[in-house]
TIMARPA-48835 format. One record per residue: residue number from 1; x, y, z of N, C-alpha, C in turn; residue in three letters. Coordinates in nm, 2 decimals, decimal comma. Example, Ala and Ser with C-alpha at 12.3 -4.5 7.8 and 13.67 -1.06 7.14 Angstrom:
<rs>
R num     nu     nv     nw    cau    cav    caw     cu     cv     cw residu
R   1   1,32  -0,57   0,78   1,23  -0,45   0,78   1,32  -0,33   0,78    ALA
R   2   1,28  -0,22   0,71   1,37  -0,11   0,71   1,29   0,00   0,79    SER
</rs>
This chain:
<rs>
R num     nu     nv     nw    cau    cav    caw     cu     cv     cw residu
R   1  -1,50  -1,16  -0,09  -1,42  -1,11  -0,20  -1,48  -1,14  -0,34    UNK
R   2  -1,58  -1,21  -0,35  -1,64  -1,25  -0,48  -1,68  -1,12  -0,55    UNK
R   3  -1,72  -1,01  -0,49  -1,76  -0,89  -0,55  -1,67  -0,83  -0,64    UNK
R   4  -1,54  -0,85  -0,63  -1,43  -0,80  -0,71  -1,43  -0,87  -0,85    UNK
R   5  -1,51  -0,98  -0,86  -1,52  -1,04  -0,99  -1,63  -0,99  -1,09    UNK
R   6  -1,71  -0,89  -1,01  -1,82  -0,81  -1,08  -1,78  -0,69  -1,15    UNK
R   7  -1,80  -0,66  -1,27  -1,75  -0,55  -1,34  -1,81  -0,42  -1,28    UNK
R   8  -1,94  -0,42  -1,24  -2,01  -0,31  -1,18  -1,93  -0,26  -1,05    UNK
R   9  -1,91  -0,36  -0,98  -1,83  -0,33  -0,85  -1,69  -0,28  -0,87    UNK
R  10  -1,62  -0,34  -0,96  -1,48  -0,28  -1,00  -1,49  -0,14  -1,06    UNK
R  11  -1,58  -0,11  -1,14  -1,60   0,03  -1,20  -1,63   0,12  -1,09    UNK
R  12  -1,72   0,08  -0,99  -1,76   0,18  -0,89  -1,63   0,21  -0,80    UNK
R  13  -1,56   0,10  -0,77  -1,45   0,12  -0,70  -1,34   0,22  -0,76    UNK
R  14  -1,31   0,19  -0,89  -1,21   0,28  -0,96  -1,25   0,42  -0,97    UNK
R  15  -1,39   0,45  -0,97  -1,43   0,58  -0,98  -1,41   0,64  -0,85    UNK
R  16  -1,43   0,57  -0,74  -1,41   0,62  -0,60  -1,26   0,65  -0,57    UNK
R  17  -1,18   0,55  -0,62  -1,03   0,54  -0,60  -0,97   0,68  -0,67    UNK
R  18  -1,03   0,73  -0,77  -0,98   0,84  -0,84  -0,99   0,97  -0,75    UNK
R  19  -1,09   0,97  -0,66  -1,12   1,08  -0,56  -1,07   1,07  -0,44    UNK
R  20  -0,97   0,97  -0,40  -0,93   0,96  -0,27  -0,85   1,07  -0,23    UNK
R  21  -0,87   1,14  -0,12  -0,80   1,25  -0,10  -0,65   1,22  -0,06    UNK
R  22  -0,57   1,30  -0,12  -0,42   1,30  -0,08  -0,34   1,18  -0,14    UNK
R  23  -0,43   1,10  -0,22  -0,35   0,98  -0,27  -0,22   1,00  -0,34    UNK
R  24  -0,24   1,11  -0,44  -0,13   1,15  -0,52   0,00   1,19  -0,44    UNK
R  25  -0,02   1,24  -0,31   0,08   1,26  -0,22   0,16   1,15  -0,18    UNK
R  26   0,08   1,04  -0,14   0,14   0,92  -0,10   0,22   0,84  -0,21    UNK
R  27   0,16   0,86  -0,34   0,24   0,81  -0,46   0,36   0,88  -0,49    UNK
R  28   0,37   1,02  -0,47   0,48   1,10  -0,49   0,59   1,06  -0,39    UNK
R  29   0,56   1,04  -0,27   0,66   0,99  -0,18   0,72   0,86  -0,21    UNK
R  30   0,62   0,77  -0,26   0,68   0,64  -0,31   0,77   0,64  -0,42    UNK
R  31   0,74   0,74  -0,51   0,83   0,76  -0,62   0,96   0,82  -0,58    UNK
R  32   0,97   0,90  -0,48   1,09   0,96  -0,42   1,18   0,85  -0,37    UNK
R  33   1,11   0,75  -0,32   1,19   0,65  -0,23   1,26   0,55  -0,34    UNK
R  34   1,22   0,54  -0,45   1,26   0,44  -0,55   1,42   0,45  -0,58    UNK
R  35   1,49   0,34  -0,58   1,62   0,34  -0,60   1,65   0,39  -0,75    UNK
R  36   1,76   0,45  -0,78   1,78   0,50  -0,91   1,78   0,40  -1,02    UNK
R  37   1,82   0,27  -0,99   1,82   0,16  -1,10   1,72   0,06  -1,06    UNK
R  38   1,62   0,04  -1,13   1,52  -0,07  -1,11   1,52  -0,14  -1,23    UNK
R  39   1,56  -0,27  -1,22   1,57  -0,36  -1,34   1,44  -0,44  -1,36    UNK
R  40   1,37  -0,47  -1,23   1,26  -0,56  -1,23   1,17  -0,51  -1,12    UNK
R  41   1,04  -0,53  -1,15   0,94  -0,48  -1,05   0,81  -0,57  -1,05    UNK
R  42   0,76  -0,60  -0,94   0,64  -0,67  -0,92   0,54  -0,58  -0,86    UNK
R  43   0,41  -0,58  -0,90   0,30  -0,50  -0,84   0,20  -0,60  -0,79    UNK
R  44   0,18  -0,61  -0,66   0,08  -0,70  -0,61  -0,05  -0,64  -0,59    UNK
R  45  -0,16  -0,70  -0,64  -0,29  -0,63  -0,65  -0,30  -0,52  -0,72    UNK
R  46  -0,24  -0,52  -0,85  -0,21  -0,42  -0,94  -0,34  -0,33  -0,99    UNK
R  47  -0,46  -0,37  -0,97  -0,58  -0,31  -0,99  -0,58  -0,28  -1,14    UNK
R  48  -0,60  -0,15  -1,18  -0,60  -0,10  -1,33  -0,45  -0,07  -1,37    UNK
R  49  -0,35  -0,07  -1,28  -0,22  -0,05  -1,31  -0,17   0,09  -1,30    UNK
R  50  -0,25   0,17  -1,22  -0,22   0,30  -1,20  -0,08   0,32  -1,13    UNK
R  51  -0,05   0,25  -1,02   0,08   0,28  -0,96   0,19   0,23  -1,04    UNK
R  52   0,16   0,12  -1,10   0,28   0,04  -1,19   0,31   0,15  -1,31    UNK
R  53   0,21   0,21  -1,36   0,22   0,30  -1,47   0,31   0,41  -1,43    UNK
R  54   0,29   0,46  -1,30   0,38   0,57  -1,24   0,52   0,53  -1,23    UNK
R  55   0,54   0,40  -1,19   0,68   0,36  -1,17   0,74   0,33  -1,30    UNK
R  56   0,67   0,28  -1,40   0,74   0,26  -1,53   0,77   0,41  -1,59    UNK
R  57   0,69   0,51  -1,55   0,74   0,63  -1,62   0,85   0,71  -1,54    UNK
R  58   0,87   0,67  -1,41   0,98   0,72  -1,34   1,11   0,64  -1,35    UNK
R  59   1,10   0,52  -1,38   1,23   0,43  -1,40   1,20   0,35  -1,52    UNK
R  60   1,30   0,29  -1,57   1,31   0,20  -1,70   1,33   0,06  -1,67    UNK
R  61   1,26  -0,02  -1,60   1,28  -0,16  -1,57   1,27  -0,24  -1,70    UNK
R  62   1,35  -0,35  -1,71   1,35  -0,43  -1,82   1,23  -0,54  -1,81    UNK
R  63   1,18  -0,55  -1,70   1,07  -0,65  -1,66   0,97  -0,60  -1,55    UNK
R  64   0,86  -0,62  -1,58   0,75  -0,59  -1,48   0,64  -0,69  -1,47    UNK
R  65   0,60  -0,73  -1,36   0,48  -0,82  -1,34   0,37  -0,74  -1,27    UNK
R  66   0,25  -0,75  -1,33   0,13  -0,69  -1,27   0,05  -0,81  -1,23    UNK
R  67   0,01  -0,81  -1,11  -0,06  -0,94  -1,05  -0,19  -0,90  -0,98    UNK
R  68  -0,29  -0,96  -1,02  -0,42  -0,93  -0,97  -0,52  -1,06  -0,98    UNK
R  69  -0,61  -1,07  -0,89  -0,71  -1,19  -0,91  -0,84  -1,16  -0,96    UNK
R  70  -0,88  -1,02  -0,98  -0,99  -0,99  -1,02  -1,01  -0,98  -1,19    UNK
R  71  -1,10  -1,07  -1,24  -1,10  -1,07  -1,40  -1,12  -0,95  -1,45    UNK
R  72  -1,21  -0,85  -1,40  -1,21  -0,72  -1,46  -1,09  -0,64  -1,45    UNK
R  73  -1,03  -0,65  -1,33  -0,90  -0,57  -1,32  -0,80  -0,63  -1,41    UNK
R  74  -0,79  -0,76  -1,43  -0,69  -0,82  -1,51  -0,71  -0,78  -1,66    UNK
R  75  -0,84  -0,77  -1,70  -0,86  -0,72  -1,84  -0,81  -0,58  -1,84    UNK
R  76  -0,84  -0,50  -1,76  -0,79  -0,37  -1,77  -0,63  -0,35  -1,78    UNK
R  77  -0,57  -0,44  -1,70  -0,42  -0,45  -1,71  -0,38  -0,49  -1,84    UNK
R  78  -0,44  -0,59  -1,89  -0,40  -0,63  -2,03  -0,42  -0,52  -2,12    UNK
R  79  -0,53  -0,44  -2,12  -0,55  -0,34  -2,22  -0,44  -0,23  -2,20    UNK
R  80  -0,42  -0,20  -2,07  -0,34  -0,08  -2,04  -0,19  -0,11  -2,10    UNK
R  81  -0,15  -0,23  -2,06  -0,01  -0,25  -2,10   0,00  -0,34  -2,23    UNK
R  82  -0,08  -0,34  -2,32  -0,09  -0,43  -2,43   0,04  -0,39  -2,53    UNK
R  83   0,07  -0,27  -2,53   0,18  -0,23  -2,62   0,31  -0,23  -2,55    UNK
R  84   0,32  -0,26  -2,42   0,45  -0,26  -2,36   0,50  -0,42  -2,33    UNK
R  85   0,59  -0,45  -2,40   0,65  -0,59  -2,39   0,71  -0,63  -2,26    UNK
R  86   0,74  -0,52  -2,17   0,82  -0,54  -2,05   0,72  -0,61  -1,96    UNK
R  87   0,59  -0,58  -1,96   0,48  -0,61  -1,86   0,42  -0,75  -1,89    UNK
R  88   0,43  -0,82  -1,79   0,35  -0,95  -1,77   0,24  -0,94  -1,69    UNK
R  89   0,12  -0,98  -1,72   0,01  -0,97  -1,64  -0,02  -1,12  -1,58    UNK
R  90  -0,04  -1,13  -1,46  -0,06  -1,27  -1,40  -0,18  -1,26  -1,31    UNK
R  91  -0,27  -1,36  -1,34  -0,40  -1,36  -1,25  -0,37  -1,46  -1,15    UNK
R  92  -0,38  -1,39  -1,02  -0,34  -1,47  -0,89  -0,42  -1,40  -0,78    UNK
R  93  -0,46  -1,48  -0,69  -0,53  -1,44  -0,56  -0,43  -1,43  -0,45    UNK
R  94  -0,40  -1,32  -0,39  -0,30  -1,30  -0,29  -0,34  -1,38  -0,16    UNK
R  95  -0,46  -1,42  -0,15  -0,49  -1,50  -0,03  -0,41  -1,65  -0,04    UNK
R  96  -0,36  -1,68  -0,16  -0,28  -1,80  -0,18  -0,11  -1,76  -0,20    UNK
R  97  -0,05  -1,87  -0,16   0,10  -1,84  -0,18   0,13  -1,79  -0,32    UNK
R  98   0,22  -1,70  -0,32   0,26  -1,65  -0,45   0,33  -1,75  -0,55    UNK
R  99   0,29  -1,75  -0,67   0,35  -1,84  -0,77   0,49  -1,82  -0,79    UNK
R 100   0,57  -1,90  -0,86   0,71  -1,87  -0,89   0,72  -1,75  -1,00    UNK
R 101   0,77  -1,63  -0,95   0,77  -1,52  -1,04   0,92  -1,48  -1,06    UNK
R 102   1,02  -1,54  -1,00   1,14  -1,49  -1,02   1,18  -1,39  -0,91    UNK
R 103   1,29  -1,31  -0,94   1,35  -1,21  -0,82   1,32  -1,08  -0,88    UNK
R 104   1,31  -0,97  -0,78   1,28  -0,84  -0,83   1,35  -0,74  -0,74    UNK
R 105   1,39  -0,63  -0,81   1,45  -0,52  -0,73   1,34  -0,44  -0,64    UNK
R 106   1,23  -0,44  -0,69   1,12  -0,36  -0,62   1,00  -0,44  -0,63    UNK
R 107   0,93  -0,44  -0,52   0,79  -0,50  -0,50   0,70  -0,39  -0,44    UNK
R 108   0,58  -0,37  -0,52   0,48  -0,27  -0,49   0,35  -0,33  -0,44    UNK
R 109   0,28  -0,25  -0,37   0,14  -0,29  -0,36   0,07  -0,15  -0,33    UNK
R 110  -0,06  -0,15  -0,37  -0,13  -0,03  -0,35  -0,29  -0,06  -0,32    UNK
R 111  -0,30  -0,04  -0,19  -0,45  -0,06  -0,15  -0,50  -0,19  -0,19    UNK
R 112  -0,43  -0,30  -0,16  -0,47  -0,44  -0,18  -0,45  -0,53  -0,08    UNK
R 113  -0,34  -0,53   0,00  -0,31  -0,63   0,10  -0,40  -0,62   0,22    UNK
R 114  -0,46  -0,50   0,24  -0,56  -0,49   0,36  -0,67  -0,57   0,34    UNK
R 115  -0,71  -0,63   0,22  -0,83  -0,72   0,20  -0,80  -0,86   0,26    UNK
R 116  -0,67  -0,89   0,30  -0,63  -1,02   0,34  -0,65  -1,04   0,49    UNK
R 117  -0,67  -1,16   0,53  -0,67  -1,18   0,68  -0,54  -1,17   0,73    UNK
R 118  -0,54  -1,12   0,86  -0,40  -1,08   0,92  -0,29  -1,18   0,90    UNK
R 119  -0,33  -1,31   0,94  -0,23  -1,42   0,93  -0,16  -1,42   0,78    UNK
R 120  -0,25  -1,41   0,69  -0,20  -1,40   0,55  -0,11  -1,28   0,52    UNK
R 121  -0,15  -1,18   0,57  -0,06  -1,05   0,55   0,09  -1,09   0,59    UNK
R 122   0,09  -1,14   0,71   0,22  -1,16   0,77   0,30  -1,27   0,69    UNK
R 123   0,24  -1,36   0,63   0,30  -1,46   0,55   0,34  -1,40   0,41    UNK
R 124   0,25  -1,32   0,36   0,27  -1,26   0,23   0,41  -1,16   0,24    UNK
R 125   0,42  -1,09   0,36   0,54  -1,01   0,36   0,66  -1,09   0,36    UNK
R 126   0,66  -1,21   0,42   0,78  -1,30   0,41   0,80  -1,34   0,28    UNK
R 127   0,70  -1,38   0,19   0,71  -1,42   0,07   0,77  -1,31  -0,02    UNK
R 128   0,73  -1,17   0,00   0,78  -1,06  -0,06   0,94  -1,06  -0,03    UNK
R 129   0,96  -1,07   0,08   1,11  -1,06   0,13   1,20  -1,17   0,05    UNK
R 130   1,15  -1,29   0,03   1,22  -1,39  -0,04   1,22  -1,36  -0,18    UNK
R 131   1,13  -1,28  -0,24   1,13  -1,26  -0,39   1,22  -1,13  -0,42    UNK
R 132   1,25  -1,07  -0,33   1,34  -0,95  -0,34   1,50  -0,97  -0,36    UNK
R 133   1,55  -0,92  -0,46   1,70  -0,93  -0,47   1,76  -0,86  -0,34    UNK
R 134   1,88  -0,90  -0,30   1,96  -0,83  -0,20   1,95  -0,67  -0,24    UNK
R 135   1,92  -0,59  -0,13   1,92  -0,45  -0,15   1,80  -0,40  -0,22    UNK
R 136   1,69  -0,49  -0,25   1,56  -0,46  -0,30   1,47  -0,40  -0,20    UNK
R 137   1,37  -0,32  -0,26   1,28  -0,24  -0,18   1,14  -0,30  -0,19    UNK
R 138   1,08  -0,28  -0,07   0,92  -0,33  -0,07   0,85  -0,20  -0,03    UNK
R 139   0,76  -0,15  -0,11   0,66  -0,03  -0,08   0,52  -0,08  -0,08    UNK
R 140   0,45  -0,06   0,02   0,31  -0,09   0,05   0,24   0,04   0,08    UNK
R 141   0,19   0,09  -0,03   0,08   0,21  -0,01  -0,05   0,15   0,03    UNK
R 142  -0,08   0,16   0,16  -0,19   0,07   0,21  -0,30   0,15   0,30    UNK
R 143  -0,42   0,09   0,30  -0,53   0,13   0,37  -0,50   0,06   0,51    UNK
R 144  -0,49   0,14   0,62  -0,46   0,09   0,76  -0,56   0,12   0,87    UNK
R 145  -0,56   0,07   0,98  -0,65   0,08   1,08  -0,63   0,21   1,15    UNK
R 146  -0,73   0,28   1,19  -0,72   0,41   1,27  -0,70   0,35   1,41    UNK
R 147  -0,64   0,45   1,50  -0,61   0,41   1,63  -0,73   0,40   1,72    UNK
R 148  -0,83   0,49   1,69  -0,96   0,49   1,77  -1,08   0,48   1,67    UNK
R 149  -1,19   0,43   1,74  -1,32   0,45   1,67  -1,35   0,59   1,61    UNK
R 150  -1,32   0,69   1,69  -1,35   0,82   1,64  -1,27   0,87   1,53    UNK
R 151  -1,14   0,84   1,52  -1,05   0,86   1,41  -1,10   0,78   1,29    UNK
R 152  -1,16   0,67   1,30  -1,22   0,60   1,18  -1,33   0,66   1,13    UNK
R 153  -1,42   0,72   1,23  -1,54   0,79   1,19  -1,50   0,92   1,10    UNK
R 154  -1,38   0,98   1,15  -1,34   1,11   1,08  -1,29   1,08   0,94    UNK
R 155  -1,23   0,96   0,94  -1,16   0,92   0,80  -1,29   0,89   0,70    UNK
R 156  -1,39   0,83   0,76  -1,51   0,80   0,66  -1,58   0,93   0,63    UNK
R 157  -1,58   1,02   0,72  -1,63   1,16   0,69  -1,56   1,22   0,57    UNK
R 158  -1,42   1,22   0,58  -1,34   1,28   0,49  -1,35   1,21   0,35    UNK
R 159  -1,38   1,08   0,36  -1,40   1,01   0,24  -1,54   1,03   0,18    UNK
R 160  -1,62   1,08   0,25  -1,76   1,10   0,21  -1,85   0,99   0,20    UNK
R 161  -1,82   0,90   0,29  -1,89   0,76   0,30  -1,95   0,74   0,44    UNK
R 162  -2,06   0,67   0,45  -2,10   0,63   0,58  -2,05   0,49   0,62    UNK
R 163  -2,08   0,45   0,74  -2,04   0,32   0,79  -2,10   0,21   0,70    UNK
R 164  -2,22   0,23   0,66  -2,29   0,12   0,58  -2,24   0,10   0,44    UNK
R 165  -2,14   0,20   0,40  -2,09   0,20   0,27  -1,94   0,15   0,27    UNK
R 166  -1,90   0,11   0,37  -1,76   0,05   0,38  -1,75  -0,08   0,31    UNK
R 167  -1,64  -0,10   0,26  -1,61  -0,23   0,18  -1,61  -0,33   0,28    UNK
R 168  -1,69  -0,43   0,27  -1,71  -0,56   0,36  -1,59  -0,63   0,36    UNK
R 169  -1,50  -0,61   0,25  -1,38  -0,71   0,24  -1,26  -0,64   0,32    UNK
R 170  -1,27  -0,53   0,37  -1,16  -0,47   0,43  -1,12  -0,55   0,57    UNK
R 171  -0,99  -0,57   0,59  -0,95  -0,63   0,71  -0,82  -0,54   0,75    UNK
R 172  -0,87  -0,43   0,81  -0,77  -0,33   0,85  -0,68  -0,35   0,97    UNK
R 173  -0,55  -0,32   0,95  -0,46  -0,34   1,06  -0,37  -0,21   1,08    UNK
R 174  -0,32  -0,20   1,21  -0,26  -0,09   1,25  -0,11  -0,07   1,19    UNK
R 175  -0,06   0,02   1,17   0,07   0,05   1,11   0,18  -0,02   1,20    UNK
R 176   0,17   0,00   1,33   0,28  -0,04   1,42   0,30  -0,19   1,41    UNK
R 177   0,19  -0,27   1,41   0,21  -0,41   1,40   0,27  -0,45   1,27    UNK
R 178   0,23  -0,39   1,15   0,29  -0,42   1,03   0,44  -0,39   1,01    UNK
R 179   0,48  -0,27   1,07   0,62  -0,24   1,07   0,70  -0,34   1,16    UNK
R 180   0,63  -0,38   1,27   0,71  -0,48   1,35   0,72  -0,61   1,28    UNK
R 181   0,63  -0,65   1,19   0,63  -0,77   1,11   0,75  -0,75   1,02    UNK
R 182   0,75  -0,64   0,95   0,86  -0,61   0,84   1,00  -0,64   0,91    UNK
R 183   1,02  -0,58   1,04   1,15  -0,59   1,11   1,18  -0,75   1,15    UNK
R 184   1,08  -0,81   1,19   1,09  -0,96   1,24   1,13  -1,04   1,12    UNK
R 185   1,08  -1,01   1,00   1,12  -1,09   0,87   1,25  -1,06   0,83    UNK
R 186   1,31  -0,94   0,86   1,46  -0,92   0,83   1,46  -0,79   0,74    UNK
R 187   1,36  -0,71   0,71   1,37  -0,59   0,64   1,46  -0,49   0,72    UNK
R 188   1,52  -0,41   0,65   1,61  -0,29   0,73   1,54  -0,15   0,69    UNK
R 189   1,57  -0,06   0,76   1,53   0,08   0,73   1,38   0,08   0,72    UNK
R 190   1,31   0,01   0,80   1,16   0,00   0,79   1,10   0,12   0,86    UNK
R 191   1,01   0,18   0,79   0,93   0,30   0,82   0,81   0,33   0,76    UNK
R 192   0,73   0,41   0,82   0,60   0,46   0,76   0,64   0,60   0,71    UNK
R 193   0,66   0,62   0,57   0,72   0,74   0,53   0,63   0,85   0,49    UNK
R 194   0,49   0,80   0,50   0,38   0,90   0,47   0,26   0,84   0,53    UNK
R 195   0,17   0,93   0,58   0,05   0,89   0,64  -0,05   0,99   0,63    UNK
R 196  -0,18   0,97   0,58  -0,30   1,07   0,60  -0,41   0,98   0,65    UNK
R 197  -0,43   1,00   0,79  -0,55   0,93   0,85  -0,53   0,78   0,82    UNK
R 198  -0,61   0,71   0,74  -0,60   0,56   0,73  -0,53   0,51   0,60    UNK
R 199  -0,45   0,62   0,54  -0,37   0,58   0,43  -0,23   0,60   0,47    UNK
R 200  -0,14   0,50   0,43   0,00   0,50   0,48   0,08   0,43   0,37    UNK
R 201   0,20   0,48   0,37   0,32   0,43   0,29   0,41   0,35   0,38    UNK
R 202   0,43   0,22   0,38   0,51   0,14   0,46   0,62   0,09   0,37    UNK
R 203   0,75   0,10   0,41   0,85   0,06   0,33   0,96  -0,03   0,41    UNK
R 204   1,02  -0,12   0,34   1,13  -0,18   0,41   1,23  -0,24   0,30    UNK
R 205   1,37  -0,23   0,32   1,46  -0,28   0,23   1,52  -0,42   0,28    UNK
R 206   1,55  -0,50   0,17   1,62  -0,62   0,20   1,77  -0,60   0,21    UNK
R 207   1,83  -0,63   0,31   1,97  -0,60   0,34   2,06  -0,65   0,22    UNK
R 208   2,17  -0,59   0,18   2,26  -0,66   0,11   2,34  -0,76   0,17    UNK
R 209   2,41  -0,84   0,12   2,46  -0,97   0,19   2,56  -0,93   0,31    UNK
R 210   2,65  -0,83   0,29   2,73  -0,80   0,41   2,64  -0,75   0,54    UNK
R 211   2,54  -0,66   0,51   2,45  -0,61   0,61   2,37  -0,73   0,66    UNK
R 212   2,32  -0,82   0,57   2,24  -0,94   0,63   2,32  -1,02   0,72    UNK
R 213   2,45  -1,05   0,69   2,54  -1,12   0,77   2,56  -1,05   0,90    UNK
R 214   2,58  -0,93   0,92   2,59  -0,85   1,03   2,46  -0,87   1,12    UNK
R 215   2,36  -0,84   1,05   2,23  -0,86   1,11   2,21  -0,99   1,19    UNK
R 216   2,24  -1,10   1,12   2,23  -1,23   1,17   2,32  -1,26   1,28    UNK
R 217   2,45  -1,20   1,27   2,55  -1,22   1,38   2,50  -1,14   1,50    UNK
R 218   2,44  -1,02   1,49   2,39  -0,96   1,58   2,27  -1,02   1,65    UNK
R 219   2,19  -1,09   1,57   2,08  -1,17   1,65   2,13  -1,28   1,73    UNK
R 220   2,25  -1,35   1,68   2,31  -1,46   1,73   2,37  -1,42   1,87    UNK
R 221   2,43  -1,30   1,88   2,51  -1,26   1,99   2,43  -1,16   2,09    UNK
R 222   2,32  -1,13   2,04   2,23  -1,04   2,12   2,27  -0,90   2,11    UNK
R 223   2,35  -0,86   2,00   2,40  -0,73   1,98   2,46  -0,72   1,84    UNK
R 224   2,47  -0,60   1,81   2,52  -0,57   1,65   2,69  -0,60   1,67    UNK
R 225   2,75  -0,67   1,58   2,88  -0,71   1,59   2,96  -0,58   1,56    UNK
R 226   3,07  -0,54   1,62   3,15  -0,42   1,59   3,20  -0,41   1,45    UNK
R 227   3,23  -0,28   1,41   3,29  -0,27   1,28   3,20  -0,30   1,17    UNK
</rs>
């Protein structure tokens, strides 16, 4: 992961990211899923702030946190949001437990979590759940694993890169495993709302308190309680 501290590597990545096929489609679906009222938002692995900027344009939160571990990315975030007092930029490595950040109505991530080892992904999803307000939403627009080697090859062809050009920091994981983790953690209405080859939008809502109580009672008795 040390390459993300190099400005040249970050510049090359951002240039490629602008040309990712269908990326705007996934972002549009994410924006459609946002609740009407968002008071606070956390963006994990914010990069240059592209997705957070879209969300700030679509909603009007009073507080936003952009978190990234790459110094060149952090510098871009600070420049991008320098005139927006709502946005706090935090330098932090997602491989480590999240620092105290408060609670949020919305937690986002865009093409960042797939760099983590799988065990850390699972733990991070639990940390996200704990940071969310009741009724809050988690949206992870992510690079996921293909079901077969042939499908992975087709993805690389569509991206215009060869196997030797793949990011060595990728730790890709299938959609089904991640959605199962969401459900095990306690997220509700878990789904993959959009997918194009190895790009996917995974979402989960933190239940409001009455729904959370019903869910826990259902787990206790092995069924959903009536009414």
